[in-house]
C-alpha positions in Angstrom: 14.1 16.0 42.6 16.9 16.9 40.1 16.6 19.2 37.7 18.0 18.2 34.4 17.7 19.2 30.6 17.0 17.2 27.6 18.4 18.8 24.2 16.6 18.0 21.4 12.7 17.4 21.0 12.7 14.6 18.2 11.5 10.8 19.0 14.3 9.9 21.4 14.3 13.4 23.0 10.7 12.8 23.9 10.8 9.5 25.1 13.7 10.3 27.3 11.4 13.0 29.1 8.4 10.7 29.2 10.5 7.9 31.0 12.3 10.8 33.4 9.0 12.6 34.0 7.2 9.6 34.9 9.9 8.3 37.5 9.0 11.2 39.7 12.6 11.4 40.5 13.5 14.3 37.7 11.7 17.5 36.7 13.2 17.7 32.9 13.0 20.7 30.5 13.3 19.8 26.6 15.2 22.5 24.7 14.5 22.5 21.0 14.5 25.4 18.4 11.7 23.7 16.6 8.1 25.0 17.9 6.9 21.9 16.0 8.8 19.7 17.7 8.5 21.0 21.2 4.7 21.2 20.7 4.9 17.2 20.5 6.4 17.1 23.7 4.0 15.6 26.4 4.4 18.4 28.9 3.2 18.2 32.9 4.3 19.1 36.1 7.5 17.2 35.8 8.2 18.2 31.7 8.5 21.7 30.5 9.7 22.9 27.1 11.6 25.8 26.2 12.7 27.1 22.8 16.5 27.3 22.8 18.8 27.9 19.8 22.1 25.2 21.0 24.4 27.1 18.5 23.5 30.6 20.9 25.9 30.3 23.8 24.3 32.5 25.9 21.1 31.0 25.7 23.2 27.7 26.4 24.7 28.9 29.6 21.3 30.3 30.8 19.7 26.9 30.1 22.3 24.8 31.7 22.6 27.1 34.8 22.0 25.2 38.1 20.8 21.9 36.3 22.3 18.6 37.7 23.0 17.6 34.3 22.0 17.8 30.4 21.3 14.8 28.0 22.0 15.4 24.6 19.6 13.7 22.1 20.2 16.4 19.3 22.2 16.0 16.3 26.0 14.7 16.6 27.1 17.8 15.0 25.9 20.2 17.8 27.2 17.6 20.7 30.5 19.1 21.4 28.8 22.8 22.0 26.9 21.1 24.8 29.5 19.4 26.0 32.0 22.5 26.3 28.9 24.6 27.6 28.4 21.6 30.5 32.0 21.3 31.5 32.0 25.3 31.7 29.6 25.2 34.5 30.1 22.1 36.2 27.2 20.4 34.8 27.2 16.3 34.1 26.7 15.9 30.7 25.6 12.7 28.8 25.0 12.0 25.2 24.2 9.4 22.5 26.9 9.8 19.9 28.5 7.6 17.7 30.6 10.1 16.1 34.2 9.7 16.5 35.5 13.3 16.8 32.8 14.6 19.1 33.7 11.6 21.6 37.6 12.9 21.1 36.6 16.2 22.1 34.2 15.1 25.3 37.1 13.7 26.8 39.6 16.3 26.2 37.0 18.7 28.0 36.5 16.2 30.9 40.4 16.6 32.2 40.3 18.5 35.4 36.3 18.7 35.1 34.5 19.2 38.3 31.1 17.2 36.3 31.1 13.9 35.0 30.9 13.8 31.1 29.5 10.4 30.1 29.3 10.1 26.0 27.6 7.3 24.2 25.0 6.6 26.5 22.7 4.6 23.9 22.6 1.3 22.3 25.8 1.4 20.2 27.6 2.4 21.4 26.2 2.2 24.5 24.7 -0.7 26.0 26.4 -2.8 23.8 29.8 -2.0 25.1 28.4 -2.9 28.9 28.0 -6.4 27.3 31.3 -7.1 26.0 32.8 -5.8 29.1 30.9 -8.4 30.7 31.3 -10.9 28.9 35.1 -10.1 28.4 35.6 -10.2 32.2 35.1 -13.8 32.1 38.4 -14.5 30.4 41.6 -15.5 31.1 42.6 -14.0 27.4 40.4 -12.8 24.6 41.3 -13.8 21.2 38.4 -12.3 19.5 35.5 -9.9 20.5 32.6 -9.3 17.9 29.8 -7.0 18.3 26.6 -6.9 15.9 23.9 -4.5 16.5 20.7 -3.3 14.3 17.8 -1.6 14.2 15.1 -3.2 11.6 12.0 -3.3 10.5 9.9 -6.3 11.8 8.7 -6.4 8.2 10.5 -5.1 5.8 9.0 -4.4 2.2 11.6 -2.2 0.1 15.0 -3.6 -1.7 17.0 -2.1 1.2 14.9 -3.9 3.9 15.0 -0.9 5.7 12.7 1.8 7.1 13.9 5.0 9.1 14.2 4.2 12.7 17.0 6.5 13.6 18.4 10.0 12.9 19.1 10.0 9.2 22.1 11.9 9.8 23.6 9.7 12.2 23.0 6.4 9.7 24.7 8.2 6.8 27.7 9.6 9.3 27.9 5.8 10.1 28.0 4.6 6.7 30.8 7.2 5.5 32.9 7.9 8.4 36.2 5.1 9.0 35.6 2.7 11.5 38.1 1.7 14.8 39.1 -1.8 15.0 42.0 -3.8 16.6 43.3 -6.3 13.8 46.3 -8.8 14.9 46.1 -6.7 18.3 46.8 -3.5 16.4 44.4 -0.4 16.7 43.7 0.8 13.2 40.7 2.3 11.0 39.3 0.1 8.2 36.3 1.5 6.0 33.0 1.4 6.5 30.6 -1.0 4.4 33.2 -3.4 4.2 34.2 -6.9 5.5 30.6 -8.1 5.5 29.7 -11.3 6.8 26.3 -13.2 7.9 24.8 -15.0 10.4 21.5 -16.5 11.1 19.4 -15.8 14.3 16.2 -17.5 15.3 15.9 -18.9 11.7 16.5 -15.4 10.2 19.2 -14.7 7.9 21.2 -11.3 8.4 24.3 -9.3 7.1 26.5 -7.6 9.0 29.1 -4.5 7.9 31.3 -2.4 9.3 30.1 1.0 10.5 31.7 3.6 12.6 31.4 4.6 16.0 29.7 1.2 17.6 32.7 0.2 19.5 33.0 3.6 21.8 35.9 3.7 23.5 36.7 -0.4 23.6 39.5 0.0 21.1 41.3 2.1 23.7 40.4 -0.2 26.7 41.5 -3.0 25.0 43.9 -2.7 23.4 47.1 -5.2 24.0 44.5 -7.3 25.4 42.5 -8.5 22.2 43.7 -9.8 19.1 40.6 -9.2 17.3 37.6 -6.6 17.8 35.2 -5.2 15.7 31.7 -3.6 15.6 29.5 -4.2 12.8 26.0 -3.2 11.6 23.1 -5.3 11.1 21.0 -5.2 8.2 18.5 -8.0 5.8 20.8 -9.6 3.4 21.1 -7.0 0.0 21.3 -3.5 2.1 24.7 -3.2 2.3 25.5 -3.8 -1.8 22.6 -1.0 -2.4 24.5 1.5 -0.1 27.7 0.9 -1.7 26.0 1.8 -5.0 24.6 5.0 -3.6 27.9 6.0 -1.6 30.1 5.1 -3.3 29.6 4.2 -7.3 27.1 7.3 -7.2 29.4 9.5 -4.9 26.7 10.7 -2.7 29.2 10.3 0.3 30.1 13.3 -0.8 26.3 15.0 -1.4 25.0 13.7 1.6 22.8 16.2 2.1 20.9 14.8 -1.2 21.1 11.3 0.1 19.4 12.5 3.1 16.6 13.7 0.9 16.3 10.5 -0.6 16.0 8.6 2.2 13.5 11.2 4.2 11.4 11.0 1.3 11.3 7.6 0.2 11.9 5.4 2.9 8.6 5.6 5.4 9.7 5.9 8.8 8.3 2.5 11.2 7.6 2.2 15.2 7.2 -2.0 14.2 10.5 -2.7 14.3 13.2 -4.5 16.4 16.7 -4.1 17.9 19.3 -7.3 17.8 22.2 -7.3 19.8 24.8 -10.0 19.2 28.0 -10.0 20.7 30.2 -12.8 20.7 33.5 -13.4 22.5 36.2 -15.9 22.2 39.4 -17.2 24.6 41.0 -19.0 27.1 39.5 -19.9 30.5 41.6 -22.6 32.9 43.7 -22.8 29.7 40.6 -24.1 26.9 39.5 -22.4 24.1 35.7 -21.6 24.8 33.5 -18.9 22.9 30.4 -17.4 24.8 27.9 -15.4 22.8 24.9 -12.9 24.3 22.0 -12.7 22.2 19.1 -10.2 22.6 15.6 -9.1 20.4 14.1 -6.2 22.1 10.8 -5.0 20.4 8.7 -2.3 20.1 5.8 -2.0 22.3 3.8 0.6 24.5 5.2 2.6 27.2 3.1 5.0 29.2 0.0 5.0 26.6 2.3 5.6 24.1 3.2 3.3 21.3 7.3 3.3 21.1 9.5 2.1 18.3 12.3 -0.7 20.0 15.2 2.1 19.0 13.6 4.6 21.1 13.0 2.6 23.8 16.6 1.1 23.9 18.0 4.4 23.2 16.5 6.3 25.9 16.3 3.4 28.3 20.3 3.5 28.2 20.4 7.4 29.1 18.1 7.1 31.9 19.9 4.3 33.3 23.5 6.1 33.3 21.8 9.2 34.9 19.8 7.4 37.5 23.2 5.6 38.0 24.9 8.5 38.3 22.3 10.2 40.4 22.9 7.6 43.2 26.5 7.7 43.3 27.1 4.7 41.5 29.6 6.2 39.2 32.1 8.3 39.4 31.0 12.0 39.8 33.8 14.2 37.6 35.9 13.4 34.8 35.6 11.3 31.8 33.2 8.1 32.0 33.4 5.0 29.9 30.3 2.6 28.9 32.4 -0.2 29.9 33.0 0.8 33.4 29.5 -0.2 34.2 28.3 -3.2 35.3 25.9 -5.2 33.5 24.0 -6.5 36.4 23.6 -2.7 37.7 22.4 -1.4 34.5 19.6 -4.7 33.9 18.5 -4.1 37.6 17.6 -0.1 37.1 14.2 0.6 36.4 15.2 2.1 33.1 17.5 -0.7 31.9 15.3 -3.7 32.5 13.9 -3.1 29.3 17.0 -5.1 28.1 16.3 -8.0 30.2 15.9 -11.3 28.8 14.5 -15.0 30.2 17.7 -16.1 31.3 18.5 -12.8 33.0 15.2 -13.3 35.1 16.5 -17.0 35.7 19.8 -15.5 37.2 18.2 -13.5 39.6 18.6 -9.9 38.8 16.1 -7.4 40.3 14.4 -5.8 37.4 11.3 -4.5 39.4 10.8 -0.8 39.4 12.5 1.4 42.0 
């Protein structure tokens, strides 16, 4: 049985602990400095809790000593502290961050590391990169690769068409920081909340616009191989215009604490959400210009007797799948590991990754039965 640490006892951290503890193959310690958060964790003989201040280097070192891996579900601003401690002790490291600067630091730490350092193991970045790389492999040359992801309320009831389903700090960071892209074959930085487009899926209209971090390491991986590569967040129409008013016209991008307070006191959270994954690639196959699209919706549902949101399910399943593949020896055991190096078939056949399986994946014969 592998001993692992989950950093962060929030909704995602709690879901990760439930999945890993319930598998019977992991002994999990959930660490957080909040006694209130830790009290909400469903502790049992395979899931324990420990009060730890991540900013205390000595506490962090003691916590990680002798562990197989640490999974960070902590706020993005704390991820590099955890990665540095893990690398120093030869403990495998996985995180969910969308923060570009944090991932750059993880990549630096991975040079010469005796453990695997695997950032961006959630939905976007994470699963979206695995899908994109899988689609792109079948093309002789790629003209454009467009990634779209959103976690939305099933029943929007306000002008933003949005409820809190994810980290408030993470959402604000995505909306404020510059975004990586490839335009006309060149890697560039583009502004968040710009280049809005619209599309329809299953008869529902959506908008999508630039946000930071969703491409993970794809820009580096595909540079020189694609003319256009971009990532945009999906929302219901009208959301982007309101956010631009708040962040740009009212300059709340400079007062993120104020915006966070507004969000958390005005926007209710919801477990009734849907995750949308929409990837389109166009390019050449056997001399012909071809387009292929991957579309998927994952809804909230009950998991092990607990109602979980779609974003909890998909995010936790992503990092648990990568941990499982690492534990089984299917991934490199040292150095920097990119999401796009993971095959989609391996991901979907995993006992955790199967939550992403579509009807056509079943028809294609991907085995998604629990291990």
